[in-house]
VEXVEX-121738 format. One record per atom (N, C-alpha, C): residue number from 1; atom name; x, y, z. Coordinates in Angstrom, 1 decimal, m for minus. Atoms other than C-alpha are relative to their C-alpha. Layout:
BEGIN
<pt><pos>NUM</pos><site>CA</site><x>X</x><y>Y</y><z>Z</z></pt>
...
//
This chain:
BEGIN
<pt><pos>1</pos><site>N</site><x>m0.8</x><y>m1.0</y><z>0.8</z></pt>
<pt><pos>1</pos><site>CA</site><x>m109.1</x><y>m38.4</y><z>m52.0</z></pt>
<pt><pos>1</pos><site>C</site><x>0.7</x><y>m0.7</y><z>m1.1</z></pt>
<pt><pos>2</pos><site>N</site><x>m0.7</x><y>0.7</y><z>1.1</z></pt>
<pt><pos>2</pos><site>CA</site><x>m108.4</x><y>m40.3</y><z>m55.2</z></pt>
<pt><pos>2</pos><site>C</site><x>m0.1</x><y>0.9</y><z>m1.2</z></pt>
<pt><pos>3</pos><site>N</site><x>0.0</x><y>m0.9</y><z>1.2</z></pt>
<pt><pos>3</pos><site>CA</site><x>m107.4</x><y>m38.2</y><z>m58.3</z></pt>
<pt><pos>3</pos><site>C</site><x>0.6</x><y>m0.8</y><z>m1.1</z></pt>
<pt><pos>4</pos><site>N</site><x>m0.6</x><y>0.7</y><z>1.1</z></pt>
<pt><pos>4</pos><site>CA</site><x>m106.9</x><y>m39.6</y><z>m61.7</z></pt>
<pt><pos>4</pos><site>C</site><x>0.9</x><y>0.9</y><z>m0.8</z></pt>
<pt><pos>5</pos><site>N</site><x>m0.9</x><y>m0.8</y><z>0.8</z></pt>
<pt><pos>5</pos><site>CA</site><x>m103.8</x><y>m38.2</y><z>m63.4</z></pt>
<pt><pos>5</pos><site>C</site><x>0.0</x><y>m0.5</y><z>m1.4</z></pt>
<pt><pos>6</pos><site>N</site><x>0.0</x><y>0.5</y><z>1.4</z></pt>
<pt><pos>6</pos><site>CA</site><x>m104.3</x><y>m40.3</y><z>m66.5</z></pt>
<pt><pos>6</pos><site>C</site><x>m1.2</x><y>m0.9</y><z>m0.1</z></pt>
<pt><pos>7</pos><site>N</site><x>1.2</x><y>0.8</y><z>0.2</z></pt>
<pt><pos>7</pos><site>CA</site><x>m107.3</x><y>m42.0</y><z>m68.0</z></pt>
<pt><pos>7</pos><site>C</site><x>0.4</x><y>m1.5</y><z>m0.1</z></pt>
<pt><pos>8</pos><site>N</site><x>m0.4</x><y>1.3</y><z>0.2</z></pt>
<pt><pos>8</pos><site>CA</site><x>m105.2</x><y>m45.1</y><z>m68.6</z></pt>
<pt><pos>8</pos><site>C</site><x>0.5</x><y>m0.7</y><z>1.4</z></pt>
<pt><pos>9</pos><site>N</site><x>m0.4</x><y>0.5</y><z>m1.3</z></pt>
<pt><pos>9</pos><site>CA</site><x>m104.2</x><y>m45.5</y><z>m64.9</z></pt>
<pt><pos>9</pos><site>C</site><x>m1.0</x><y>m1.0</y><z>0.6</z></pt>
<pt><pos>10</pos><site>N</site><x>0.9</x><y>0.9</y><z>m0.6</z></pt>
<pt><pos>10</pos><site>CA</site><x>m105.7</x><y>m48.5</y><z>m63.2</z></pt>
<pt><pos>10</pos><site>C</site><x>m0.3</x><y>0.4</y><z>1.4</z></pt>
<pt><pos>11</pos><site>N</site><x>0.3</x><y>m0.3</y><z>m1.3</z></pt>
<pt><pos>11</pos><site>CA</site><x>m107.4</x><y>m48.3</y><z>m59.9</z></pt>
<pt><pos>11</pos><site>C</site><x>1.0</x><y>m0.3</y><z>1.1</z></pt>
<pt><pos>12</pos><site>N</site><x>m1.1</x><y>0.4</y><z>m0.9</z></pt>
<pt><pos>12</pos><site>CA</site><x>m104.7</x><y>m50.2</y><z>m58.0</z></pt>
<pt><pos>12</pos><site>C</site><x>1.2</x><y>1.0</y><z>0.0</z></pt>
<pt><pos>13</pos><site>N</site><x>m1.1</x><y>m0.9</y><z>0.2</z></pt>
<pt><pos>13</pos><site>CA</site><x>m102.0</x><y>m47.9</y><z>m59.4</z></pt>
<pt><pos>13</pos><site>C</site><x>m0.4</x><y>1.3</y><z>0.6</z></pt>
<pt><pos>14</pos><site>N</site><x>0.4</x><y>m1.3</y><z>m0.6</z></pt>
<pt><pos>14</pos><site>CA</site><x>m104.0</x><y>m44.8</y><z>m58.5</z></pt>
<pt><pos>14</pos><site>C</site><x>m0.1</x><y>m0.1</y><z>1.5</z></pt>
<pt><pos>15</pos><site>N</site><x>0.1</x><y>0.1</y><z>m1.5</z></pt>
<pt><pos>15</pos><site>CA</site><x>m104.6</x><y>m46.1</y><z>m55.0</z></pt>
<pt><pos>15</pos><site>C</site><x>1.4</x><y>0.0</y><z>0.6</z></pt>
<pt><pos>16</pos><site>N</site><x>m1.3</x><y>0.0</y><z>m0.5</z></pt>
<pt><pos>16</pos><site>CA</site><x>m100.9</x><y>m46.8</y><z>m54.5</z></pt>
<pt><pos>16</pos><site>C</site><x>0.6</x><y>1.4</y><z>0.0</z></pt>
<pt><pos>17</pos><site>N</site><x>m0.5</x><y>m1.4</y><z>0.1</z></pt>
<pt><pos>17</pos><site>CA</site><x>m100.0</x><y>m43.2</y><z>m55.7</z></pt>
<pt><pos>17</pos><site>C</site><x>m0.7</x><y>0.8</y><z>1.1</z></pt>
<pt><pos>18</pos><site>N</site><x>0.7</x><y>m0.7</y><z>m1.1</z></pt>
<pt><pos>18</pos><site>CA</site><x>m102.7</x><y>m41.9</y><z>m53.3</z></pt>
<pt><pos>18</pos><site>C</site><x>0.7</x><y>m0.3</y><z>1.4</z></pt>
<pt><pos>19</pos><site>N</site><x>m0.7</x><y>0.4</y><z>m1.3</z></pt>
<pt><pos>19</pos><site>CA</site><x>m101.1</x><y>m43.9</y><z>m50.4</z></pt>
<pt><pos>19</pos><site>C</site><x>1.3</x><y>0.6</y><z>0.1</z></pt>
<pt><pos>20</pos><site>N</site><x>m1.4</x><y>m0.6</y><z>0.0</z></pt>
<pt><pos>20</pos><site>CA</site><x>m97.6</x><y>m42.7</y><z>m51.3</z></pt>
<pt><pos>20</pos><site>C</site><x>m0.1</x><y>1.5</y><z>0.3</z></pt>
<pt><pos>21</pos><site>N</site><x>0.1</x><y>m1.5</y><z>m0.2</z></pt>
<pt><pos>21</pos><site>CA</site><x>m98.8</x><y>m39.1</y><z>m51.4</z></pt>
<pt><pos>21</pos><site>C</site><x>m0.4</x><y>0.3</y><z>1.5</z></pt>
<pt><pos>22</pos><site>N</site><x>0.3</x><y>m0.2</y><z>m1.4</z></pt>
<pt><pos>22</pos><site>CA</site><x>m100.3</x><y>m39.5</y><z>m47.9</z></pt>
<pt><pos>22</pos><site>C</site><x>1.2</x><y>m0.2</y><z>0.8</z></pt>
<pt><pos>23</pos><site>N</site><x>m1.3</x><y>0.2</y><z>m0.8</z></pt>
<pt><pos>23</pos><site>CA</site><x>m97.0</x><y>m40.9</y><z>m46.6</z></pt>
<pt><pos>23</pos><site>C</site><x>0.9</x><y>1.2</y><z>m0.2</z></pt>
<pt><pos>24</pos><site>N</site><x>m0.9</x><y>m1.2</y><z>0.2</z></pt>
<pt><pos>24</pos><site>CA</site><x>m95.1</x><y>m38.0</y><z>m48.2</z></pt>
<pt><pos>24</pos><site>C</site><x>m0.5</x><y>1.2</y><z>0.8</z></pt>
<pt><pos>25</pos><site>N</site><x>0.6</x><y>m1.1</y><z>m0.7</z></pt>
<pt><pos>25</pos><site>CA</site><x>m97.5</x><y>m35.6</y><z>m46.6</z></pt>
<pt><pos>25</pos><site>C</site><x>0.3</x><y>m0.2</y><z>1.5</z></pt>
<pt><pos>26</pos><site>N</site><x>m0.1</x><y>0.3</y><z>m1.5</z></pt>
<pt><pos>26</pos><site>CA</site><x>m97.4</x><y>m37.3</y><z>m43.1</z></pt>
<pt><pos>26</pos><site>C</site><x>1.5</x><y>0.1</y><z>0.4</z></pt>
<pt><pos>27</pos><site>N</site><x>m1.4</x><y>0.2</y><z>m0.5</z></pt>
<pt><pos>27</pos><site>CA</site><x>m93.6</x><y>m38.0</y><z>m43.0</z></pt>
<pt><pos>27</pos><site>C</site><x>0.9</x><y>1.2</y><z>m0.4</z></pt>
<pt><pos>28</pos><site>N</site><x>m0.9</x><y>m1.0</y><z>0.5</z></pt>
<pt><pos>28</pos><site>CA</site><x>m92.1</x><y>m35.2</y><z>m45.1</z></pt>
<pt><pos>28</pos><site>C</site><x>m0.6</x><y>1.4</y><z>m0.1</z></pt>
<pt><pos>29</pos><site>N</site><x>0.7</x><y>m1.3</y><z>0.0</z></pt>
<pt><pos>29</pos><site>CA</site><x>m94.7</x><y>m32.4</y><z>m45.0</z></pt>
<pt><pos>29</pos><site>C</site><x>m0.2</x><y>0.5</y><z>m1.5</z></pt>
<pt><pos>30</pos><site>N</site><x>0.2</x><y>m0.3</y><z>1.4</z></pt>
<pt><pos>30</pos><site>CA</site><x>m95.0</x><y>m32.5</y><z>m48.8</z></pt>
<pt><pos>30</pos><site>C</site><x>m1.5</x><y>0.1</y><z>m0.3</z></pt>
<pt><pos>31</pos><site>N</site><x>1.5</x><y>m0.1</y><z>0.3</z></pt>
<pt><pos>31</pos><site>CA</site><x>m98.5</x><y>m31.1</y><z>m49.7</z></pt>
<pt><pos>31</pos><site>C</site><x>m0.4</x><y>m0.5</y><z>m1.3</z></pt>
<pt><pos>32</pos><site>N</site><x>0.3</x><y>0.4</y><z>1.3</z></pt>
<pt><pos>32</pos><site>CA</site><x>m98.5</x><y>m31.6</y><z>m53.4</z></pt>
<pt><pos>32</pos><site>C</site><x>1.3</x><y>m0.2</y><z>m0.8</z></pt>
<pt><pos>33</pos><site>N</site><x>m1.1</x><y>0.1</y><z>0.9</z></pt>
<pt><pos>33</pos><site>CA</site><x>m96.2</x><y>m32.7</y><z>m56.2</z></pt>
<pt><pos>33</pos><site>C</site><x>m0.2</x><y>0.8</y><z>m1.2</z></pt>
<pt><pos>34</pos><site>N</site><x>0.2</x><y>m0.9</y><z>1.1</z></pt>
<pt><pos>34</pos><site>CA</site><x>m95.6</x><y>m30.2</y><z>m58.9</z></pt>
<pt><pos>34</pos><site>C</site><x>m0.3</x><y>m0.9</y><z>m1.3</z></pt>
<pt><pos>35</pos><site>N</site><x>0.3</x><y>0.8</y><z>1.2</z></pt>
<pt><pos>35</pos><site>CA</site><x>m97.3</x><y>m31.6</y><z>m62.0</z></pt>
<pt><pos>35</pos><site>C</site><x>0.7</x><y>0.5</y><z>m1.3</z></pt>
<pt><pos>36</pos><site>N</site><x>m0.7</x><y>m0.6</y><z>1.2</z></pt>
<pt><pos>36</pos><site>CA</site><x>m95.5</x><y>m29.3</y><z>m64.4</z></pt>
<pt><pos>36</pos><site>C</site><x>1.5</x><y>m0.2</y><z>0.0</z></pt>
<pt><pos>37</pos><site>N</site><x>m1.5</x><y>0.3</y><z>0.0</z></pt>
<pt><pos>37</pos><site>CA</site><x>m92.0</x><y>m30.5</y><z>m63.4</z></pt>
<pt><pos>37</pos><site>C</site><x>0.2</x><y>m1.5</y><z>m0.1</z></pt>
<pt><pos>38</pos><site>N</site><x>m0.4</x><y>1.4</y><z>0.2</z></pt>
<pt><pos>38</pos><site>CA</site><x>m90.3</x><y>m33.7</y><z>m64.3</z></pt>
<pt><pos>38</pos><site>C</site><x>0.8</x><y>m0.5</y><z>1.3</z></pt>
<pt><pos>39</pos><site>N</site><x>m0.8</x><y>0.4</y><z>m1.1</z></pt>
<pt><pos>39</pos><site>CA</site><x>m88.3</x><y>m33.6</y><z>m61.1</z></pt>
<pt><pos>39</pos><site>C</site><x>m0.3</x><y>1.0</y><z>1.2</z></pt>
<pt><pos>40</pos><site>N</site><x>0.1</x><y>m0.9</y><z>m1.2</z></pt>
<pt><pos>40</pos><site>CA</site><x>m88.8</x><y>m32.2</y><z>m57.5</z></pt>
<pt><pos>40</pos><site>C</site><x>0.9</x><y>m0.6</y><z>1.0</z></pt>
<pt><pos>41</pos><site>N</site><x>m0.9</x><y>0.4</y><z>m1.1</z></pt>
<pt><pos>41</pos><site>CA</site><x>m86.3</x><y>m32.3</y><z>m54.7</z></pt>
<pt><pos>41</pos><site>C</site><x>m0.4</x><y>0.6</y><z>1.3</z></pt>
<pt><pos>42</pos><site>N</site><x>0.3</x><y>m0.5</y><z>m1.3</z></pt>
<pt><pos>42</pos><site>CA</site><x>m87.0</x><y>m32.0</y><z>m51.0</z></pt>
<pt><pos>42</pos><site>C</site><x>1.1</x><y>m0.4</y><z>1.0</z></pt>
<pt><pos>43</pos><site>N</site><x>m1.0</x><y>0.3</y><z>m1.1</z></pt>
<pt><pos>43</pos><site>CA</site><x>m84.6</x><y>m31.9</y><z>m48.0</z></pt>
<pt><pos>43</pos><site>C</site><x>m0.8</x><y>m0.6</y><z>1.1</z></pt>
<pt><pos>44</pos><site>N</site><x>0.7</x><y>0.7</y><z>m1.1</z></pt>
<pt><pos>44</pos><site>CA</site><x>m85.7</x><y>m34.4</y><z>m45.4</z></pt>
<pt><pos>44</pos><site>C</site><x>1.1</x><y>m0.6</y><z>0.9</z></pt>
<pt><pos>45</pos><site>N</site><x>m1.0</x><y>0.6</y><z>m0.9</z></pt>
<pt><pos>45</pos><site>CA</site><x>m84.0</x><y>m35.9</y><z>m42.3</z></pt>
<pt><pos>45</pos><site>C</site><x>m0.1</x><y>m1.5</y><z>m0.1</z></pt>
<pt><pos>46</pos><site>N</site><x>0.0</x><y>1.5</y><z>0.0</z></pt>
<pt><pos>46</pos><site>CA</site><x>m83.1</x><y>m39.6</y><z>m41.9</z></pt>
<pt><pos>46</pos><site>C</site><x>m1.1</x><y>m0.6</y><z>0.8</z></pt>
<pt><pos>47</pos><site>N</site><x>1.1</x><y>0.5</y><z>m0.8</z></pt>
<pt><pos>47</pos><site>CA</site><x>m85.7</x><y>m40.1</y><z>m39.2</z></pt>
<pt><pos>47</pos><site>C</site><x>m1.3</x><y>0.0</y><z>m0.8</z></pt>
<pt><pos>48</pos><site>N</site><x>1.2</x><y>m0.1</y><z>0.9</z></pt>
<pt><pos>48</pos><site>CA</site><x>m88.4</x><y>m39.0</y><z>m41.7</z></pt>
<pt><pos>48</pos><site>C</site><x>0.0</x><y>m1.1</y><z>m1.0</z></pt>
<pt><pos>49</pos><site>N</site><x>m0.1</x><y>1.1</y><z>1.0</z></pt>
<pt><pos>49</pos><site>CA</site><x>m87.2</x><y>m41.5</y><z>m44.3</z></pt>
<pt><pos>49</pos><site>C</site><x>m0.3</x><y>m1.3</y><z>0.7</z></pt>
<pt><pos>50</pos><site>N</site><x>0.3</x><y>1.3</y><z>m0.7</z></pt>
<pt><pos>50</pos><site>CA</site><x>m87.2</x><y>m44.3</y><z>m41.7</z></pt>
<pt><pos>50</pos><site>C</site><x>m1.5</x><y>m0.1</y><z>0.3</z></pt>
<pt><pos>51</pos><site>N</site><x>1.4</x><y>0.0</y><z>m0.3</z></pt>
<pt><pos>51</pos><site>CA</site><x>m90.7</x><y>m43.3</y><z>m40.7</z></pt>
<pt><pos>51</pos><site>C</site><x>m0.9</x><y>m0.3</y><z>m1.2</z></pt>
<pt><pos>52</pos><site>N</site><x>0.7</x><y>0.3</y><z>1.2</z></pt>
<pt><pos>52</pos><site>CA</site><x>m91.9</x><y>m43.3</y><z>m44.3</z></pt>
<pt><pos>52</pos><site>C</site><x>0.1</x><y>m1.4</y><z>m0.4</z></pt>
<pt><pos>53</pos><site>N</site><x>m0.2</x><y>1.4</y><z>0.4</z></pt>
<pt><pos>53</pos><site>CA</site><x>m90.4</x><y>m46.7</y><z>m45.0</z></pt>
<pt><pos>53</pos><site>C</site><x>m0.8</x><y>m0.9</y><z>0.9</z></pt>
<pt><pos>54</pos><site>N</site><x>0.8</x><y>0.8</y><z>m0.9</z></pt>
<pt><pos>54</pos><site>CA</site><x>m92.0</x><y>m48.1</y><z>m41.9</z></pt>
<pt><pos>54</pos><site>C</site><x>m1.5</x><y>0.1</y><z>m0.3</z></pt>
<pt><pos>55</pos><site>N</site><x>1.4</x><y>m0.1</y><z>0.3</z></pt>
<pt><pos>55</pos><site>CA</site><x>m95.3</x><y>m46.7</y><z>m42.9</z></pt>
<pt><pos>55</pos><site>C</site><x>m0.4</x><y>m0.8</y><z>m1.3</z></pt>
<pt><pos>56</pos><site>N</site><x>0.2</x><y>0.8</y><z>1.2</z></pt>
<pt><pos>56</pos><site>CA</site><x>m95.0</x><y>m48.2</y><z>m46.4</z></pt>
<pt><pos>56</pos><site>C</site><x>0.0</x><y>m1.5</y><z>0.3</z></pt>
<pt><pos>57</pos><site>N</site><x>m0.1</x><y>1.5</y><z>m0.4</z></pt>
<pt><pos>57</pos><site>CA</site><x>m94.0</x><y>m51.6</y><z>m44.9</z></pt>
<pt><pos>57</pos><site>C</site><x>m1.3</x><y>m0.4</y><z>0.7</z></pt>
<pt><pos>58</pos><site>N</site><x>1.2</x><y>0.3</y><z>m0.8</z></pt>
<pt><pos>58</pos><site>CA</site><x>m96.9</x><y>m51.5</y><z>m42.5</z></pt>
<pt><pos>58</pos><site>C</site><x>m1.2</x><y>m0.1</y><z>m0.9</z></pt>
<pt><pos>59</pos><site>N</site><x>1.2</x><y>0.0</y><z>0.9</z></pt>
<pt><pos>59</pos><site>CA</site><x>m99.4</x><y>m50.7</y><z>m45.3</z></pt>
<pt><pos>59</pos><site>C</site><x>0.1</x><y>m1.3</y><z>m0.9</z></pt>
<pt><pos>60</pos><site>N</site><x>m0.2</x><y>1.2</y><z>0.7</z></pt>
<pt><pos>60</pos><site>CA</site><x>m97.9</x><y>m53.6</y><z>m47.3</z></pt>
<pt><pos>60</pos><site>C</site><x>m0.4</x><y>m1.2</y><z>0.8</z></pt>
<pt><pos>61</pos><site>N</site><x>0.4</x><y>1.1</y><z>m0.8</z></pt>
<pt><pos>61</pos><site>CA</site><x>m98.4</x><y>m56.0</y><z>m44.4</z></pt>
<pt><pos>61</pos><site>C</site><x>m1.5</x><y>0.0</y><z>0.1</z></pt>
<pt><pos>62</pos><site>N</site><x>1.4</x><y>0.0</y><z>m0.1</z></pt>
<pt><pos>62</pos><site>CA</site><x>m102.0</x><y>m54.9</y><z>m44.0</z></pt>
<pt><pos>62</pos><site>C</site><x>m0.7</x><y>m0.4</y><z>m1.3</z></pt>
<pt><pos>63</pos><site>N</site><x>0.5</x><y>0.4</y><z>1.3</z></pt>
<pt><pos>63</pos><site>CA</site><x>m102.7</x><y>m55.2</y><z>m47.7</z></pt>
<pt><pos>63</pos><site>C</site><x>0.2</x><y>m1.5</y><z>m0.2</z></pt>
<pt><pos>64</pos><site>N</site><x>m0.2</x><y>1.5</y><z>0.1</z></pt>
<pt><pos>64</pos><site>CA</site><x>m101.2</x><y>m58.7</y><z>m47.7</z></pt>
<pt><pos>64</pos><site>C</site><x>m0.9</x><y>m0.8</y><z>0.8</z></pt>
<pt><pos>65</pos><site>N</site><x>0.9</x><y>0.6</y><z>m0.9</z></pt>
<pt><pos>65</pos><site>CA</site><x>m103.2</x><y>m59.7</y><z>m44.7</z></pt>
<pt><pos>65</pos><site>C</site><x>m1.4</x><y>0.0</y><z>m0.6</z></pt>
<pt><pos>66</pos><site>N</site><x>1.3</x><y>m0.1</y><z>0.6</z></pt>
<pt><pos>66</pos><site>CA</site><x>m106.4</x><y>m58.5</y><z>m46.3</z></pt>
<pt><pos>66</pos><site>C</site><x>m0.2</x><y>m0.9</y><z>m1.2</z></pt>
<pt><pos>67</pos><site>N</site><x>0.1</x><y>0.8</y><z>1.2</z></pt>
<pt><pos>67</pos><site>CA</site><x>m105.7</x><y>m60.2</y><z>m49.6</z></pt>
<pt><pos>67</pos><site>C</site><x>0.0</x><y>m1.5</y><z>0.4</z></pt>
<pt><pos>68</pos><site>N</site><x>0.0</x><y>1.4</y><z>m0.5</z></pt>
<pt><pos>68</pos><site>CA</site><x>m104.9</x><y>m63.5</y><z>m47.8</z></pt>
<pt><pos>68</pos><site>C</site><x>m1.3</x><y>m0.4</y><z>0.6</z></pt>
<pt><pos>69</pos><site>N</site><x>1.3</x><y>0.3</y><z>m0.6</z></pt>
<pt><pos>69</pos><site>CA</site><x>m108.1</x><y>m63.3</y><z>m45.8</z></pt>
<pt><pos>69</pos><site>C</site><x>m1.1</x><y>m0.1</y><z>m1.1</z></pt>
<pt><pos>70</pos><site>N</site><x>0.9</x><y>0.0</y><z>1.0</z></pt>
<pt><pos>70</pos><site>CA</site><x>m110.1</x><y>m62.5</y><z>m48.9</z></pt>
<pt><pos>70</pos><site>C</site><x>0.0</x><y>m1.3</y><z>m0.8</z></pt>
<pt><pos>71</pos><site>N</site><x>m0.1</x><y>1.2</y><z>0.8</z></pt>
<pt><pos>71</pos><site>CA</site><x>m108.7</x><y>m65.5</y><z>m50.8</z></pt>
<pt><pos>71</pos><site>C</site><x>m0.4</x><y>m1.2</y><z>0.9</z></pt>
<pt><pos>72</pos><site>N</site><x>0.5</x><y>1.1</y><z>m0.9</z></pt>
<pt><pos>72</pos><site>CA</site><x>m109.3</x><y>m67.8</y><z>m47.8</z></pt>
<pt><pos>72</pos><site>C</site><x>m1.5</x><y>m0.1</y><z>0.2</z></pt>
<pt><pos>73</pos><site>N</site><x>1.5</x><y>0.0</y><z>m0.1</z></pt>
<pt><pos>73</pos><site>CA</site><x>m112.9</x><y>m66.7</y><z>m47.6</z></pt>
<pt><pos>73</pos><site>C</site><x>m0.7</x><y>m0.5</y><z>m1.2</z></pt>
<pt><pos>74</pos><site>N</site><x>0.6</x><y>0.5</y><z>1.2</z></pt>
<pt><pos>74</pos><site>CA</site><x>m113.6</x><y>m67.9</y><z>m51.1</z></pt>
<pt><pos>74</pos><site>C</site><x>m0.3</x><y>m1.4</y><z>0.1</z></pt>
//
């Protein structure tokens, strides 16, 4: 589910935004972000914020591990 919001966006940036959108959906129940607004506000509980931060941290660990393995395999 990768969507290009700009022709100049790089694939890694697009993938990060996709991942963050999935975390927002899973942890906060945010389905989509309004594209016609410069700002959107959502009320969330502290537990949801903690869960979202843990998810982002875990994804960073996995990405770092995969990158390290790929470099070592060269």
